[in-house]
N, C-alpha and C positions, 0 to 999 in steps of 0.2 A: 503495500500499499504506499502510495508516495505522499509526500508533505501535504501536497495541495488537497487530496483526497482526504487526508486524516484532519485538516483544519476546517474542510467543508461538513464534514461529518460531525464534529465538535459543535460547530456553529448551529447545525441542524438540530442536534439533540438539544441544545440550550433553547432554542426557539420553539421547538415543539413543546417542550415542557412550560412555556409561557402561554402557548394556544388556550388551554382551557380558561383561565383567567380572562385573558383578552378578548376571547370569544363571548363570555359570560357578560363582559361589561359592555360590550359595543353591539351585541346583536340586534338589540332593540332600535337602536339608533340607525344602525344600517338599514333595517326594514324600513324604516320611516322614509330615509333618503332615496333608498333604491327600489321600493315599493315592487319587491319581488313576490312571486306566488309559492315557490318551491323552497322552503328554509335551507333544507340539507343539501340540495345542488349548489344553489348560490353561497353558502358557506364553505362547502368544499373548494370549490372554484376560486374564491376569495382568499382561503387558506393558501392553495397551491400557488397562486399568483404572487401572493406574498412573501411566501417561502422561497420562490423561484428569483424575485427580486432581491431578496437578503443575500441569497448565495451568490448570485450574480455578481453584485456589488463586492462581496467578500472576496470572491475569486480575482476581480479587477484589482482591488486593492492589495491583495497578495502579489499579484504579477507585477503591480505598478503600471498599468496600462490605461489608456484614455481611449482606445478603439474599441469596438465589440470583441466579444469572445469567439474562438474558433469553434466549429461544430463538434469537435470533442469535447470541448468543456459544455457546451450544453447537454451533451449525451450524459457527461457525469452529473450533472445537476439533475436530468431527468430520471436517471438510474436511482439515485440517493433518494428521491422523493417518492419514485415507484414503490421502493424498498419499504417506505413507511406509510404507504396507503391506508392499510387497514387500521394502523394506529391513529393516523389522523381522522379516519371515518368513525372510530370509536370515540374520540373526543368531541367529535361533532354531534353525535349521538347522544353522548352523554351530556353536554351543554343544552342541547333542545329537550332534553326530559327533565331538567332542573327547574 
């Protein structure tokens, strides 16, 4: 496992731990603003987009680049998120049932 992957995994671990509290605090406000119909689908997309953005910026900062990432970098981000898909889904389910 290379250093970039380790850092992204660590950042993802930390951000996923924050998700339950973040979603609980913001879910009602998001619903008022975005007026979405399907809670779980919207929140899942929002979480994935947020986590992608965080990992993207972390990788850019790590590499000290100002341009866009290469395809292999996007694949690494997508793979990391895909591995955590069930965990993210469970967090959303738990928040929606509270």
